[in-house]
C-alpha positions as semicolon CSV with decimal commas, in nm:
position;residue;x (nm);y (nm);z (nm)
1;M;0,000;0,000;0,000
2;A;0,291;0,233;0,063
3;G;0,403;0,154;-0,292
4;A;0,061;0,254;-0,419
5;I;0,098;0,594;-0,258
6;T;0,440;0,641;-0,418
7;I;0,311;0,531;-0,758
8;A;0,009;0,762;-0,734
9;T;0,242;1,046;-0,641
10;T;0,420;1,004;-0,976
11;G;0,082;1,032;-1,142
12;L;0,009;1,354;-0,958
13;T;0,347;1,494;-1,057
14;S;0,305;1,398;-1,422
15;S;-0,050;1,534;-1,444
16;S;0,068;1,855;-1,282
17;K;0,340;1,894;-1,546
18;Q;0,084;1,823;-1,817
19;M;-0,132;2,102;-1,676
20;D;0,170;2,334;-1,690
21;V;0,209;2,259;-2,061
22;I;-0,163;2,304;-2,125
23;G;-0,163;2,632;-1,933
24;N;0,137;2,757;-2,131
25;N;-0,030;2,663;-2,460
26;L;-0,349;2,846;-2,367
27;A;-0,153;3,147;-2,239
28;N;0,020;3,171;-2,578
29;S;-0,288;3,112;-2,791
30;S;-0,250;3,468;-2,922
31;T;0,130;3,472;-2,946
32;L;0,253;3,520;-3,303
33;G;0,436;3,219;-3,441
34;Y;0,397;3,022;-3,118
35;K;0,419;2,643;-3,152
36;A;0,223;2,448;-2,893
37;G;0,377;2,178;-2,676
38;N;0,241;1,828;-2,623
39;T;0,309;1,613;-2,315
40;Y;0,409;1,250;-2,359
41;F;0,414;0,998;-2,071
42;A;0,608;0,678;-2,012
43;A;0,574;0,402;-1,754
44;V;0,848;0,378;-1,494
45;L;1,050;0,051;-1,493
46;N;0,842;-0,237;-1,359
47;Q;0,940;-0,428;-1,041
48;S;0,930;-0,810;-1,028
49;L;0,756;-0,953;-0,719
50;S;0,843;-1,319;-0,776
51;G;1,185;-1,309;-0,931
52;S;1,056;-1,498;-1,233
53;G;0,894;-1,208;-1,408
54;A;0,552;-1,370;-1,381
55;L;0,449;-1,120;-1,117
56;T;0,552;-0,760;-1,192
57;V;0,413;-0,429;-1,089
58;G;0,478;-0,084;-1,235
59;Q;0,649;0,193;-1,047
60;G;0,429;0,471;-1,178
61;V;0,457;0,721;-1,461
62;E;0,686;1,000;-1,570
63;V;0,685;1,271;-1,837
64;S;0,908;1,131;-2,110
65;S;0,906;1,443;-2,328
66;I;0,734;1,769;-2,399
67;A;0,740;1,787;-2,779
68;T;0,683;2,103;-2,981
69;Q;0,411;2,074;-3,245
70;F;0,535;2,239;-3,563
71;S;0,207;2,228;-3,751
72;Q;0,113;2,534;-3,960
73;G;-0,068;2,811;-3,776
74;S;-0,342;3,020;-3,934
75;F;-0,266;3,350;-4,110
76;E;-0,397;3,694;-4,035
77;T;-0,378;3,984;-4,279
78;T;-0,209;4,311;-4,182
79;S;-0,145;4,649;-4,342
80;S;0,234;4,634;-4,308
81;T;0,450;4,507;-4,594
82;T;0,720;4,396;-4,350
83;D;0,478;4,167;-4,164
84;L;0,573;3,825;-4,298
85;A;0,451;3,469;-4,261
86;I;0,595;3,139;-4,386
87;D;0,354;2,925;-4,585
88;G;0,518;2,588;-4,526
89;D;0,835;2,473;-4,352
90;G;1,122;2,688;-4,233
91;F;1,218;2,960;-3,989
92;F;1,319;3,323;-4,015
93;I;1,679;3,379;-3,909
94;V;1,749;3,662;-3,663
95;E;2,060;3,771;-3,482
96;D;2,092;3,952;-3,149
97;A;2,337;4,229;-3,062
98;D;2,599;3,972;-2,952
99;G;2,586;3,786;-3,283
100;A;2,391;3,486;-3,152
101;R;2,148;3,347;-3,407
102;Y;1,794;3,239;-3,333
103;Y;1,511;3,104;-3,542
104;T;1,148;3,207;-3,531
105;R;0,813;3,178;-3,706
106;A;0,703;3,521;-3,582
107;G;0,748;3,762;-3,873
108;N;0,629;4,091;-3,723
109;F;0,926;4,287;-3,856
110;N;0,991;4,658;-3,894
111;I;1,269;4,894;-4,000
112;D;1,459;5,050;-3,710
113;K;1,611;5,397;-3,691
114;D;1,937;5,274;-3,846
115;G;1,761;5,119;-4,146
116;Y;1,787;4,753;-4,039
117;L;1,501;4,506;-4,076
118;V;1,440;4,386;-3,718
119;D;1,183;4,200;-3,509
120;N;1,011;4,336;-3,198
121;S;1,311;4,240;-2,982
122;G;1,544;4,439;-3,203
123;Y;1,705;4,124;-3,343
124;K;1,826;4,179;-3,701
125;V;1,665;3,971;-3,974
126;Q;1,922;3,782;-4,182
127;G;1,933;3,751;-4,560
128;F;2,136;3,819;-4,873
129;P;2,232;4,169;-4,985
130;V;2,193;4,244;-5,357
131;N;2,438;4,046;-5,573
132;S;2,574;3,857;-5,272
133;S;2,530;3,513;-5,117
134;Q;2,676;3,615;-4,780
135;L;2,418;3,569;-4,503
136;T;2,406;3,892;-4,305
137;E;2,166;4,155;-4,171
138;I;1,936;4,333;-4,416
139;T;1,981;4,710;-4,423
140;L;1,780;4,969;-4,612
141;A;1,981;5,268;-4,494
142;N;2,080;5,530;-4,755
143;V;1,891;5,350;-5,028
144;Q;1,813;5,563;-5,331
145;S;1,754;5,525;-5,702
146;E;2,030;5,676;-5,914
147;P;1,928;5,896;-6,210
148;S;1,948;5,774;-6,567
149;A;1,985;5,987;-6,878
150;S;1,715;5,946;-7,142
151;T;1,840;5,738;-7,432
152;E;1,520;5,653;-7,618
153;I;1,180;5,814;-7,664
154;S;0,858;5,687;-7,817
155;I;0,559;5,882;-7,947
156;G;0,214;5,758;-8,036
157;A;0,001;6,023;-8,210
158;N;-0,244;6,100;-8,488
159;L;-0,174;6,387;-8,729
160;D;-0,497;6,519;-8,884
161;S;-0,483;6,465;-9,261
162;T;-0,743;6,739;-9,318
163;E;-0,520;7,012;-9,177
164;G;-0,416;7,280;-9,424
165;Y;-0,052;7,320;-9,515
166;G;0,147;7,527;-9,271
167;E;-0,056;7,401;-8,972
168;S;0,151;7,259;-8,687
169;F;0,106;7,012;-8,400
170;N;0,339;7,000;-8,103
171;V;0,425;6,695;-7,890
172;S;0,624;6,756;-7,571
173;Q;0,761;6,520;-7,312
174;N;1,005;6,525;-7,024
175;V;1,355;6,384;-7,062
176;F;1,642;6,365;-6,815
177;D;2,013;6,435;-6,836
178;S;2,286;6,220;-6,678
179;L;2,246;6,394;-6,341
180;G;1,870;6,346;-6,340
181;G;1,798;6,706;-6,441
182;L;1,458;6,756;-6,602
183;H;1,435;6,893;-6,958
184;N;1,160;6,936;-7,213
185;L;1,193;6,770;-7,551
186;S;0,946;6,914;-7,800
187;I;0,880;6,774;-8,149
188;T;0,681;7,001;-8,378
189;F;0,506;6,845;-8,678
190;L;0,434;7,088;-8,964
191;K;0,196;7,000;-9,250
192;T;0,358;7,058;-9,589
193;E;0,203;7,111;-9,930
194;G;0,303;6,756;-10,018
195;S;0,023;6,495;-10,011
196;G;0,018;6,315;-9,675
197;M;0,348;6,470;-9,569
198;W;0,442;6,621;-9,234
199;G;0,783;6,765;-9,159
200;F;0,913;6,775;-8,802
201;E;1,188;6,925;-8,591
202;A;1,299;6,877;-8,231
203;T;1,396;7,128;-7,964
204;L;1,538;7,072;-7,617
205;D;1,439;7,343;-7,369
206;G;1,364;7,564;-7,670
207;T;1,696;7,503;-7,847
208;N;1,697;7,318;-8,178
209;V;1,867;6,980;-8,135
210;S;1,790;6,822;-8,471
211;D;2,127;6,730;-8,616
212;T;2,095;6,687;-8,993
213;D;2,430;6,507;-9,005
214;D;2,296;6,243;-8,769
215;M;1,922;6,236;-8,832
216;A;1,814;5,990;-9,099
217;A;1,486;6,172;-9,167
218;C;1,303;6,498;-9,109
219;G;0,950;6,419;-9,227
220;L;0,674;6,156;-9,236
221;V;0,476;6,026;-9,533
222;F;0,133;5,867;-9,483
223;D;-0,044;5,652;-9,742
224;S;-0,407;5,691;-9,853
225;D;-0,521;5,482;-9,555
226;G;-0,349;5,714;-9,305
227;L;-0,076;5,464;-9,219
228;L;0,289;5,560;-9,194
229;D;0,436;5,468;-9,532
230;S;0,787;5,609;-9,523
231;M;1,002;5,899;-9,414
232;Y;1,206;6,150;-9,602
233;M;1,504;6,382;-9,571
234;G;1,515;6,718;-9,752
235;S;1,826;6,890;-9,878
236;I;1,932;7,158;-10,129
237;G;2,199;7,175;-10,394
238;T;2,467;7,437;-10,432
239;P;2,297;7,765;-10,531
240;T;2,373;7,932;-10,862
241;V;2,417;8,310;-10,854
242;V;2,380;8,560;-11,136
243;S;2,488;8,903;-11,009
244;A;2,590;9,205;-11,214
245;G;2,723;9,371;-10,904
246;G;2,943;9,082;-10,790
247;G;2,713;8,942;-10,522
248;T;2,793;8,592;-10,394
249;I;2,657;8,338;-10,143
250;S;2,913;8,234;-9,884
251;A;2,701;7,975;-9,704
252;S;2,369;7,792;-9,730
253;T;2,172;7,664;-9,430
254;V;1,871;7,430;-9,426
255;D;1,672;7,555;-9,127
256;K;1,375;7,319;-9,168
257;P;1,458;7,019;-9,384
258;G;1,107;6,885;-9,323
259;Q;0,968;7,161;-9,546
260;I;1,164;7,028;-9,844
261;Y;0,900;6,779;-9,953
262;Q;0,975;6,733;-10,326
263;D;1,246;6,722;-10,587
264;A;1,264;7,053;-10,771
265;T;1,511;7,195;-11,024
266;G;1,575;7,560;-11,081
267;I;1,384;7,734;-10,805
268;E;1,466;8,097;-10,875
269;F;1,434;8,421;-10,683
270;T;1,511;8,757;-10,845
271;K;1,602;9,068;-10,651
272;S;1,359;9,352;-10,714
273;A;1,428;9,722;-10,708
274;A;1,253;9,752;-10,372
275;T;1,485;9,711;-10,073
276;G;1,485;9,361;-9,926
277;V;1,231;9,228;-10,176
278;W;1,291;8,916;-10,386
279;D;1,039;8,781;-10,636
280;L;0,973;8,415;-10,708
281;T;1,051;8,390;-11,080
282;N;1,057;8,009;-11,109
283;A;0,844;7,815;-10,856
284;A;0,953;7,469;-10,980
285;G;0,666;7,317;-10,780
286;Y;0,685;7,540;-10,470
287;E;0,405;7,770;-10,582
288;N;0,374;7,963;-10,256
289;A;0,743;8,009;-10,185
290;A;0,863;8,353;-10,074
291;A;1,197;8,517;-9,991
292;S;1,310;8,831;-9,817
293;Q;1,643;8,992;-9,738
294;S;1,753;9,129;-9,405
295;G;2,106;9,253;-9,383
296;N;2,337;8,997;-9,536
297;Y;2,086;8,711;-9,517
298;L;1,830;8,587;-9,770
299;Y;1,551;8,398;-9,594
300;V;1,341;8,152;-9,794
301;D;0,994;8,032;-9,691
302;L;0,908;7,736;-9,915
303;D;0,536;7,718;-9,836
304;G;0,476;8,091;-9,788
305;K;0,315;8,035;-9,447
306;G;0,582;8,222;-9,256
307;G;0,899;8,098;-9,097
308;T;1,242;8,042;-9,240
309;D;1,309;7,713;-9,418
310;L;1,638;7,806;-9,590
311;T;1,896;8,075;-9,519
312;F;2,153;8,203;-9,771
313;T;2,440;8,414;-9,641
314;L;2,499;8,696;-9,889
315;A;2,828;8,866;-9,967
316;G;2,935;9,129;-10,215
317;T;2,707;9,376;-10,391
318;W;2,356;9,278;-10,505
319;A;2,155;9,474;-10,758
320;A;1,804;9,458;-10,897
321;N;1,745;9,159;-11,130
322;D;2,024;8,957;-10,973
323;T;1,910;8,595;-10,924
324;V;1,962;8,302;-10,691
325;T;1,879;7,957;-10,831
326;F;1,889;7,629;-10,640
327;D;1,755;7,273;-10,647
328;T;1,584;7,069;-10,374
329;T;1,601;6,696;-10,318
330;C;1,352;6,492;-10,111
331;T;1,506;6,152;-10,043
332;S;1,290;5,861;-9,927
333;V;1,423;5,688;-9,615
334;T;1,406;5,311;-9,584
335;S;1,271;5,138;-9,275
336;Q;1,611;5,039;-9,139
337;D;1,702;5,408;-9,117
338;L;1,405;5,509;-8,904
339;L;1,597;5,522;-8,580
340;L;1,653;5,894;-8,539
341;S;1,905;6,061;-8,310
342;F;1,882;6,396;-8,135
343;G;2,225;6,401;-7,976
344;A;2,319;6,331;-7,616
345;L;2,198;6,448;-7,277
346;E;2,523;6,479;-7,087
347;T;2,577;6,757;-6,832
348;T;2,845;7,015;-6,777
349;A;2,993;7,086;-6,435
350;A;2,835;7,430;-6,413
351;G;2,463;7,476;-6,386
352;N;2,351;7,128;-6,490
353;V;2,330;7,247;-6,851
354;P;2,265;6,972;-7,106
355;T;2,538;6,926;-7,366
356;I;2,427;6,800;-7,704
357;G;2,668;6,538;-7,831
358;V;2,792;6,480;-8,182
359;P;2,687;6,178;-8,389
360;E;2,797;5,833;-8,287
361;G;3,091;5,698;-8,481
362;S;3,252;6,038;-8,517
363;G;3,519;5,971;-8,257
364;S;3,334;6,156;-7,981
365;T;3,330;6,011;-7,629
366;V;2,984;6,151;-7,553
367;K;2,745;5,880;-7,436
368;N;2,368;5,835;-7,419
369;I;2,273;5,932;-7,773
370;M;1,900;5,995;-7,753
371;T;1,705;5,813;-8,024
372;W;1,350;5,801;-8,153
373;D;1,239;5,469;-8,302
374;I;0,956;5,534;-8,547
375;I;0,852;5,188;-8,669
376;G;1,055;4,941;-8,461
377;D;0,901;4,646;-8,276
378;T;0,852;4,855;-7,963
379;A;0,760;5,181;-8,137
380;Y;0,423;5,345;-8,080
381;D;0,203;5,405;-8,386
382;I;0,192;5,742;-8,558
383;T;-0,105;5,772;-8,794
384;G;-0,240;6,026;-9,041
385;Y;-0,616;5,975;-9,014
386;A;-0,877;6,242;-9,086
387;S;-0,942;6,311;-8,721
388;T;-0,817;6,559;-8,465
389;S;-0,445;6,562;-8,407
390;V;-0,387;6,403;-8,069
391;V;-0,114;6,245;-7,856
392;K;-0,202;5,883;-7,778
393;S;0,103;5,771;-7,583
394;L;0,448;5,888;-7,476
395;N;0,746;5,712;-7,328
396;S;1,095;5,805;-7,220
397;D;1,342;5,568;-7,055
398;G;1,521;5,830;-6,845
399;Y;1,440;5,933;-6,491
400;A;1,553;6,153;-6,205
401;S;1,700;6,029;-5,879
402;G;1,450;5,897;-5,626
403;V;1,418;5,817;-5,257
404;L;1,258;5,506;-5,114
405;K;0,880;5,532;-5,104
406;S;0,761;5,180;-5,020
407;L;0,864;4,814;-5,014
408;A;0,738;4,499;-5,181
409;I;0,841;4,149;-5,067
410;E;0,795;3,854;-5,303
411;G;0,727;3,489;-5,219
412;D;1,092;3,401;-5,271
413;G;1,192;3,657;-5,008
414;E;1,324;3,916;-5,253
415;I;1,279;4,271;-5,124
416;Y;1,207;4,542;-5,380
417;G;1,209;4,914;-5,323
418;V;0,959;5,141;-5,495
419;F;1,110;5,489;-5,536
420;T;0,963;5,834;-5,583
421;N;1,091;5,844;-5,942
422;G;0,873;5,546;-6,033
423;Q;1,160;5,298;-6,043
424;T;1,172;4,961;-5,869
425;S;1,491;4,779;-5,775
426;Q;1,589;4,481;-5,562
427;L;1,731;4,568;-5,220
428;G;1,801;4,223;-5,078
429;Q;1,648;3,884;-5,003
430;I;1,518;3,725;-4,685
431;I;1,657;3,374;-4,628
432;L;1,491;3,092;-4,434
433;A;1,644;2,801;-4,244
434;N;1,541;2,444;-4,170
435;F;1,696;2,161;-3,970
436;P;1,746;1,787;-4,014
437;N;1,557;1,735;-3,686
438;I;1,336;2,026;-3,586
439;S;1,221;1,834;-3,277
440;G;1,574;1,874;-3,145
441;L;1,553;2,254;-3,139
442;K;1,569;2,428;-2,806
443;K;1,296;2,673;-2,715
444;V;1,422;3,014;-2,602
445;G;1,111;3,219;-2,531
446;N;0,938;3,260;-2,867
447;Y;1,261;3,169;-3,048
448;F;1,433;2,842;-3,124
449;A;1,804;2,772;-3,091
450;E;2,018;2,518;-3,273
451;T;2,138;2,212;-3,077
452;N;2,339;1,899;-3,149
453;E;2,011;1,704;-3,165
454;S;1,861;1,944;-3,424
455;G;2,161;1,939;-3,653
456;A;2,310;2,242;-3,828
457;A;2,082;2,501;-3,986
458;L;2,024;2,464;-4,362
459;A;1,974;2,813;-4,509
460;N;1,805;2,851;-4,850
461;E;1,586;3,084;-5,047
462;P;1,214;3,066;-4,964
463;G;1,036;2,823;-5,193
464;S;1,345;2,607;-5,246
465;G;1,501;2,313;-5,063
466;G;1,165;2,210;-4,916
467;L;1,108;2,551;-4,758
468;G;0,780;2,738;-4,771
469;E;0,724;3,070;-4,943
470;V;0,706;3,408;-4,771
471;L;0,372;3,588;-4,750
472;S;0,385;3,967;-4,714
473;N;0,118;4,160;-4,520
474;S;0,052;3,842;-4,321
475;L;0,138;3,698;-3,981
476;E;0,122;3,340;-3,859
477;I;-0,073;3,314;-3,535
478;S;-0,031;3,050;-3,264
479;N;-0,110;2,690;-3,361
480;T;-0,264;2,627;-3,018
481;D;-0,591;2,435;-3,059
482;V;-0,795;2,577;-2,771
483;A;-1,069;2,312;-2,794
484;K;-0,813;2,033;-2,787
485;E;-0,635;2,191;-2,491
486;F;-0,959;2,204;-2,292
487;I;-1,013;1,836;-2,362
488;N;-0,657;1,765;-2,250
489;M;-0,723;1,974;-1,942
490;I;-1,024;1,760;-1,850
491;T;-0,821;1,444;-1,906
492;A;-0,534;1,574;-1,691
493;Q;-0,778;1,681;-1,420
494;R;-0,944;1,340;-1,411
495;A;-0,605;1,167;-1,399
496;Y;-0,499;1,393;-1,115
497;Q;-0,823;1,321;-0,926
498;A;-0,784;0,947;-0,980
499;N;-0,427;0,947;-0,851
500;A;-0,532;1,154;-0,552
501;R;-0,810;0,900;-0,482
502;V;-0,551;0,620;-0,491
503;I;-0,350;0,802;-0,226
504;T;-0,652;0,862;0,000
505;T;-0,772;0,504;-0,043
506;A;-0,428;0,360;0,029
507;N;-0,407;0,589;0,330
508;D;-0,742;0,458;0,455
509;M;-0,619;0,104;0,409
510;L;-0,302;0,179;0,607
511;T;-0,511;0,339;0,879
512;E;-0,731;0,032;0,897
513;L;-0,421;-0,186;0,920
514;M;-0,288;0,022;1,206
515;N;-0,620;-0,017;1,387
516;I;-0,603;-0,401;1,386
517;K;-0,378;-0,403;1,698
518;R;-0,652;-0,237;1,892
């Protein structure tokens, strides 16, 4: 009977420990990432009463282990990008101030004042920096997006085919120099007298940047269906001068090559007796052309709508009836030449002033030649339909510098920064760990620590090596099953009561035995 009391005492002790585990599970039913414990019992070594093994009696019970249950907990949605949950196996890796590493399922992370990704205890979350496989803390300090000079533009537009000649349509968009400085690139389309033809020219911050030595074209040609058929480049021949007074032309400049829309031979202007007046004496197809002299310059307007298309620099003495004759050539441009260049957007040291580079291949070291692809695979459509001229789409690949605006974390743990300049770039990657024997891990509060029984940590990218993926804006709650714990509580209580009854009954029996001598 004394043995029964001892045996029942082991039952009381074991049931009490089970209640401790149940109480701890219920207390942590709201703890993020908590993994519930489960109590396992084992019989104490039996004692033989006969020496033969035929009669044996147990020596009670003991708690053989308190095992952590690593089943998946439920997820709750949050508003924070840095709140993370693991959908599957694995642990987040964190490191304390002394360099000791711990492992956790609680992913309620935030960015501290120094820019490190940390948990609520201030432990630094471990991962890979960009372009590195060295496991270390993840820092977002001093992160910014560097500027990029514009190198390519795209324009989608319709140019109204019913517009009269001389009408213009302007398309403007922002471009950036190599320091991220903002500039305005404006392309003006001007309807010519040619059927379905629009000339164009480009200006940067109001300064003409169309380089006729580098540009393959200066005008568009639309077919009868309003579709872009081809492009053209206009040029003039060497002028012929007839001057009784010895007048000459020292230089010829094509101001607007887009207004040269046809081949013409022998366009002739004759100086009249009136000062500065020149008469069109041979139109050669440019019926509305006009010219006027100012100082030593003869300005030619090919369509008569105003504006200078050609400039002749005059020298010597000019008299009435002197003539200037020249030819124009409008050369069709093939599709492979439709990548146009406007020079480069480099910057000088003073004032962030854009410097327009010279054509590629000329020996210049200027970079970032800005191009405009008209009909390439990625080009936007430019049409010539009989509807209002309108801009349909614009694109430029340059951008200013930017500061970090928000974060995005992918399922594979990659962290991306979204910057104020609209750019997105990778900032690092969160790495998970698993163990050959997770049951061998040691609990340290809400963390786990590596032991000899667990084996060494195996760190891999989320979603690989049997690891789960990372869920952003989510947290894993405790896997405590409250209903199951209450059932276990009832079972433990009944076991405790039964063992207590054994002790009281055995005590009564001993008392009765002691009373026999009376």
